[in-house]
Phi, psi and omega in degrees: 000131180283133180251347185089347178264135176230139175300141179277125178219155175275161179304132178084354185297320179298322179293315180299314186286331182263339178270351178067036182278343185279148181272343179282160177295146180255136181221148179225144185208171185234130178247110172276143178225156179209167175268129179238181180233130176217122184048053178060015177247142172287124181233162181265123176245146181235157177259128183231161176237134180278128189293131184274173180098165188296331182292330185262351194303321185255010178254146176233298176297130177080015186236018182243156183217159168286149175296119187200170179196173182280150173222162185268151174307139184089345178275147180290119181298323182290321176295324178292316178307312178293320172304309179301318180298321182288320178294322186273335180246348172086008176218146175298146179294153177305143175278088184223177178273119183265131182262128181289126174261004178083199182232154173222155177254126181278160184311325180283354176103352183288134181258118183248129176251141182218154180234148179237155175203147177272123181192156174265158179204139179281090182299319182297333182275000188295135181225114184270156167291176183238159171233154181263141182209137177291113182219130354292157182304139182077002180278341182082356180263127180268134181231151171263140177224144175289147178294318175240123181264348169198163178229148183199151176269136181231146169292162182296323174300316175287323182300323178295337176275321185286321182293151172297145189309315182298336178264356177300330177300337182292330177294313178301311184297317179298311184299323175299319181294311182288335178304332177280347182261327189270000000 
């Protein structure tokens, strides 16, 4: 379905992200949205995951992310985004039509590409995979931490505060996209 909204890209950007010509790390993710209710108004809500591990444990604002993960040059980014969604939230993503939100470069140089779709998801039931980290640093002890320690739905107004800075443009793009649908 044509919405009139198209992701903003520079010339050649689509070629770069899909052909893997960039030297920075590539990441792909899925942004679910749904219609919620707040003060008798219909609002747009998005699903985010709180990043796991000791660095993020006591942080909230700026410590949430869309479910995403890295992929290799030449790999299909949408397929990688679906794989990472399942790894980080413990369930396959909904079988829906995904709308391209384009790409953003995070402050650390990682290039994130995202897709959005309207669907519900049981955030309370999310169970993430884990990663190993020496903790405390220098202790020689390896500990396991979840990649995402919790998932939750937020209104877009709250989401822009919760999200890491480099992913906030996806909320603006999503709002622009759904404005043509609602």
